[in-house]
C-alpha positions as CSV (number, residue, x, y, z in Angstrom):
1,M,-77.9,289.7,243.3
2,T,-75.3,292.5,242.9
3,P,-71.8,291.2,243.9
4,R,-70.1,293.0,246.8
5,P,-66.9,294.7,245.8
6,S,-63.7,294.0,247.8
7,P,-62.0,296.8,249.6
8,V,-58.5,297.9,248.5
9,A,-55.7,296.6,250.6
10,D,-54.4,300.1,251.7
11,A,-57.2,302.6,251.7
12,R,-54.9,305.2,253.4
13,A,-52.4,305.0,250.5
14,V,-55.2,305.5,248.0
15,L,-56.4,308.5,249.9
16,D,-52.9,309.9,250.1
17,A,-52.3,309.5,246.4
18,C,-55.6,311.2,245.7
19,N,-54.8,314.1,247.9
20,E,-51.4,314.5,246.2
21,R,-53.0,315.0,242.8
22,V,-54.0,318.4,241.5
23,L,-57.0,317.3,239.5
24,E,-57.7,320.7,237.9
25,R,-54.2,320.5,236.4
26,E,-55.2,317.2,234.8
27,G,-58.3,318.8,233.4
28,I,-60.6,317.1,235.9
29,P,-62.9,319.6,237.6
30,M,-64.0,318.3,241.0
31,F,-67.2,319.2,242.8
32,L,-68.6,317.6,245.9
33,A,-72.2,318.5,246.7
34,F,-74.7,317.2,249.2
35,Q,-78.3,317.6,248.5
36,F,-81.4,316.5,250.4
37,D,-84.8,317.3,248.9
38,G,-86.8,315.5,251.5
39,A,-88.6,312.2,250.9
40,G,-88.7,311.2,247.3
41,P,-89.9,308.2,245.3
42,A,-88.5,304.8,246.2
43,A,-85.5,303.8,244.2
44,D,-85.8,301.0,241.7
45,E,-84.7,297.5,242.6
46,P,-81.3,297.6,240.8
47,A,-80.3,300.8,242.6
48,L,-81.3,299.4,246.0
49,A,-79.3,296.2,245.3
50,E,-76.3,298.3,244.3
51,G,-76.6,300.4,247.4
52,A,-76.8,297.3,249.6
53,A,-73.7,295.9,248.0
54,L,-71.7,299.1,248.5
55,A,-72.9,299.8,252.1
56,P,-70.4,297.3,253.8
57,L,-67.6,298.7,251.7
58,I,-68.4,302.3,252.6
59,A,-68.6,301.3,256.3
60,H,-65.2,299.5,256.0
61,Y,-63.5,302.6,254.6
62,R,-65.2,304.9,257.1
63,E,-63.9,302.8,260.0
64,T,-60.4,302.4,258.4
65,L,-59.9,306.0,257.5
66,S,-61.6,307.8,260.4
67,P,-62.2,305.5,263.3
68,G,-64.1,307.1,266.1
69,C,-65.5,310.0,264.1
70,A,-69.2,310.9,264.4
71,D,-71.5,309.4,261.7
72,D,-72.2,312.9,260.4
73,D,-68.5,313.9,260.1
74,Q,-68.3,315.5,256.6
75,A,-64.5,315.3,256.4
76,A,-64.7,311.5,257.0
77,L,-67.4,311.1,254.4
78,I,-65.3,313.1,251.9
79,D,-62.3,310.8,252.5
80,V,-64.5,307.8,251.9
81,L,-65.9,309.2,248.7
82,Q,-62.5,310.0,247.4
83,V,-61.3,306.4,248.0
84,M,-64.5,305.0,246.5
85,A,-64.1,307.2,243.4
86,I,-60.5,306.1,242.8
87,A,-60.8,302.5,243.7
88,H,-64.3,301.5,242.6
89,F,-65.8,304.0,240.2
90,E,-63.2,304.1,237.5
91,P,-64.7,303.7,234.0
92,Q,-65.0,300.1,233.0
93,D,-64.3,298.7,229.6
94,T,-67.5,297.5,228.1
95,P,-67.8,295.1,225.2
């Protein structure tokens, strides 16, 4: 079973810090793209487990950062993805 990550204590502070950075000046090109190609093959079990572990965290950030927004609000989703990228998808040291 994939462990569920814990949310950061202050998601708004993480988002504000991210918004203050000028990533292209740091040599980090940023692109955000949404793509839907219709129904595709089912994901493998590890990917489904990882998605299930991240879903409550994404829902938490969505409600914390943009309460009351529609589920399809792209600006709210972008905010959540920025916090997730900074707080949870940093490169990990591997042995």
